[in-house]
C-alpha positions, -999 to +999 in steps of 0.1 A: +475+554-851+493+534-824+479+512-797+485+539-772+466+566-791+434+578-774+402+572-793+373+596-790+339+588-804+317+618-811+280+613-817+268+646-830+248+656-861+249+694-856+274+707-881+285+737-860+291+715-830+311+691-850+332+719-865+338+733-830+350+699-817+370+691-848+388+725-845+398+718-809+408+682-813+421+676-848+456+688-841+459+667-809+471+632-807+437+617-808+420+591-829+387+607-838+356+588-847+324+606-859+288+593-858+256+612-867+233+588-848+230+565-818+229+535-841+260+545-860+278+553-827+268+518-815+286+502-845+317+523-840+318+516-803+317+479-809+344+481-836+369+505-819+362+505-782+367+543-776+382+558-745+357+588-743+323+592-759+311+627-767+273+624-769+248+650-779+222+649-752+196+658-778+201+625-797+180+605-774+144+605-786+122+578-771+122+559-804+159+552-801+158+545-764+167+508-768+197+516-790+209+542-765+206+517-737+227+492-757+252+519-763+255+528-726+260+491-718+288+488-743+304+520-731+302+507-695+317+474-705+347+489-723+353+514-694+348+545-714+337+579-700+307+598-714+305+636-718+271+648-727+270+678-750+243+704-744+218+706-716+205+671-709+168+664-703+158+647-671+157+612-687+192+616-701+205+630-669+191+600-648+203+575-673+238+590-673+239+589-636+231+552-638+261+548-661+284+563-635+308+581-658+292+613-669+301+649-675+284+678-693+297+704-717+278+733-733+287+739-769+305+757-783+334+750-759+369+764-756+399+742-764+415+745-730+383+735-712+376+706-736+412+692-733+411+696-695+378+677-693+391+650-717+424+645-697+404+643-665+382+616-680+410+597-696+428+595-662+395+583-646+391+557-674+427+545-669+422+542-632+389+525-637+404+500-661+433+493-637+409+488-609+388+465-630+419+445-640+430+443-604+396+431-593+397+405-621+432+393-611+423+393-574+391+373-582+412+348-603+437+345-575+410+339-549+393+313-571+424+294-580+443+297-547+448+264-529+446+283-496+414+294-479+412+332-482+390+355-461+385+392-456+374+408-424+363+444-416+374+465-386+352+444-363+367+411-376+335+402-394+340+379-424+328+398-455+344+379-483+357+343-486+368+321-515+357+287-525+387+270-509+377+285-476+343+269-480+358+236-489+382+237-460+358+248-432+323+244-447+312+279-440+294+299-467+297+336-475+261+343-467+263+333-431+272+363-409+300+355-385+332+369-370+367+355-374+367+344-338+337+321-344+362+299-362+383+292-331+373+271-301+376+287-267+361+312-243+355+349-249+385+357-229+407+335-250+393+352-281+403+385-266+438+373-259+440+361-295+428+394-308+455+412-288+482+388-301+470+394-337+470+432-335+504+432-317+520+411-343+506+430-372+515+464-357+550+452-349+559+429-379+533+437-405+517+403-403+504+376-379+513+339-384+504+309-362+492+273-363+458+271-347+429+246-344+399+258-364+363+247-361+347+231-391+310+240-398+301+203-391+315+205-355+349+188-362+382+207-361+412+210-383+447+224-378+454+254-400+485+275-406+470+310-405+486+342-419+471+376-418+479+412-425+461+445-429+446+452-464+462+487-462+496+485-446+496+499-411+458+503-410+441+474-393+409+493-389+405+492-427+402+455-426+425+424-429+431+396-453+436+360-440+449+328-455+441+294-441+463+264-450+451+229-439+480+213-420+460+186-402+478+157-419+511+175-413+503+178-376+494+142-374+527+132-390+546+156-367+529+140-337+537+105-349+573+116-355+575+132-321+561+100-305+586+079-325+615+102-315+604+099-278+602+061-280+635+061-298+651+080-269+634+063-239+630+027-251+650+000-233+660-017-266+691-005-283+684+011-317+708+019-345+700+037-378+721+028-408+723+045-442+721+027-475+758+018-472+752+002-438+771+029-420+759+040-386+742+074-386+725+074-352+722+054-320+698+059-291+707+061-254+699+025-248+725+014-272+751+035-255+742+021-221+743-015-235+776-012-253+795+018-239+798+034-273+788+071-278+775+085-311+809+102-318+827+068-313+809+050-341+791+075-364+798+066-401+815+033-390+802+002-408+777-018-387+797-050-396+826-036-376+805-040-344+800-077-350+824-100-333+840-124-357+825-158-349+821-188-372+790-198-354+772-166-365+759-157-399+782-136-420+771-100-425+771-105-463+745-132-459+724-109-438+727-081-465+716-105-491+686-116-470+676-080-465+677-072-502+652-101-508+630-101-477+634-065-464+638-079-428+663-101-409+663-113-374+687-135-355+715-136-330+747-115-334+777-112-311+781-074-306+813-058-294+814-034-264+835-003-261+853-022-233+848-057-221+837-089-237+813-090-266+777-101-259+750-120-278+722-097-290+690-108-306+690-085-336+661-074-358+670-053-389+642-037-410+645-020-443+629+015-446+618+022-481+607+053-500+575+056-519+592+046-551+604+014-534+641+024-531+659+018-498+661+049-475+678+034-445+680+004-421+667+002-385+684-023-362+669-032-328+691-051-304+682-069-272+710-081-249+706-119-247+735-124-222+713-133-193+688-152-215+716-171-232+730-180-197+696-191-186+692-211-218+726-227-213+716-236-177+684-252-189+702-270-216+728-282-192+702-294-167+684-313-196+715-329-211+741-332-183+744-351-151+743-327-122+767-347-100+794-357-124+789-329-151+790-357-177+764-360-205+733-378-193+712-405-209+694-381-233+726-365-247+744-399-248+718-414-271+719-382-293+757-384-296+756-422-302+732-417-331+754-390-346+784-413-342+766-442-360+755-419-388+791-407-393+803-443-392+779-453-420+788-423-441+826-426-437+828-464-433+845-466-400+838-484-367+823-472-335+829-490-302+805-487-272+819-494-238+793-501-210+808-497-175+794-506-141+812-501-108+817-533-089+800-536-055+793-499-054+762-505-033+785-517-005+803-483-006+770-464-001+759-488+027+791-486+046+805-452+039+772-433+032+758-417+001+779-386+004+810-406+001+795-426-027+788-394-046+825-384-041+835-418-056+812-412-087+826-378-093+862-391-091+854-419-114+840-394-140+871-373-139+894-403-144+872-417-172+875-383-191+913-385-188+913-420-205+896-410-238+902-387-267+885-353-275+864-370-302+850-396-278+822-393-253+818-405-217+783-403-201+766-413-169+733-431-177+724-445-143+734-447-106+768-463-111+766-470-148+787-452-174+791-455-211+818-445-235+816-439-273+848-444-291+846-429-326+866-442-356+883-468-336+900-502-340+902-533-317+938-524-308+927-488-298+897-503-279+919-527-259+944-500-250+916-477-239+899-504-218+932-512-201+938-476-192+903-475-177+908-507-156+940-492-142+925-458-135+893-472-118+910-490-090+900-465-065+907-471-027+879-461-004+886-463+033+880-449+068+895-457+102+879-492+102+872-503+066+893-502+034+878-510+000+889-506-037+863-496-062+867-514-095+848-515-128+834-541-152+833-532-188+814-546-218+824-538-253+802-539-285+814-529-320+794-512-348+788-525-374+804-559-364+781-567-334+751-546-342+738-523-370+714-501-350+716-481-318+693-501-295+709-534-303+744-519-299+735-507-264+720-541-256+751-560-268+774-538-248+752-543-217+752-580-220+790-580-225+794-560-193+774-586-173+797-613-187+826-593-172+807-591-139+803-629-139+841-632-142+844-614-108+846-578-120+876-556-126+876-569-161+862-564-196+844-586-222+837-583-258+802-591-270+816-617-294+823-651-280+859-650-290+871-624-264 
């Protein structure tokens, strides 16, 4: 016997009947089992699981009713067909109808008729088993599917749904409803949807769309819906539907769309870099700001856009900071496609993956050209004299402090020259303040020509100027002072009056005359007044030996 051999269980105690059946079946490829009673048949059925049971309808007295019922349950569970032998009584007939797989044969029976009946029942049994297996597989698929599954009839009424459908939308199988109860909208919109569904299924064999679906609690979720007819080409026979929750996906898509829109329309220039710091994308604002198009700079290193400038951080330092802090911000001088580079306030952020690895870099640039110009103007107004363009009192004291700090560190001298124009008030009174301003401006220009690049000349009052001589000597001081006295002998005249503007100079030396800033300024001021008392157009040292 092989696994494919058909097993026939015969429950018959009449010898002539058994002989008739054995004669017709013994030479066929059947595995034959024989039982004389219901109880024995029950044991064989449990042990072998027959395909067909031949049962004498007379073996069913009331006393063995329970055994027979158990036998019928087993026969039903293993998918076997039952052929009753002889004329069944009413009880046997009704019970067999309940079993659902019944036929009747009157014994004795011819071989051809018997085999024909057996083959018919074997085919029925095979189909029944296949149907049972298919139902079991389908039930398993529905149970384990991560999608919500629903069946609808020809009127789109939901008649079967799986557990995932209940979890997804909250509806239970017992509540009568149609498919269109799941979708918000008017009756007319539901009619339009129905036409779209049927048109798609008839044309393509399936319907697929992303729709908002109503949850039982009143909320809504986005679902990707796919549907097709249960029997291909026959929508009227019902349809099967799958519902995939894509709410989170839609939220992410909306956020990405919003981000893409902002990326395109924002006024700030944005650059996307790969992990090798190569440019992969730029937005329109960057093109407008720099003149570069995407084709011009795609796959070019971002560092190539940075103007070489020793005042700016090197890009290697920036990369190192990004590795540690995942963000950098500061000022970079960015090249243009044509024209001078510009200062951009730059913010670079690292975009990481879920595992912490770097995915890309996002650079946001703001053109600081106008702001830097404004800042320079404010700084100039705060630190420079508007008339002469020389450092004012504030910047003078700052530079003097730096000079003294350097002198202490490198052990050299600093000289401070305090200058005051002689009888300048007389110029203002006789020639007017406008002419006096011209004189001050000219004096400033001449003073700048008398000193070195490392020195500083500043205007700290109306007609008062100071000069810081760094790393100097008495010989250098004397030669510088002499140049100044010769340069500031400025004739001022009109048609009536002629007058020469001269200057008185006081000199104090650090660290010889003073060891701090305030005292050094005081010493130089006192020396200047000594020169005034000599009649002007002269200079005096703070020390008494001048």
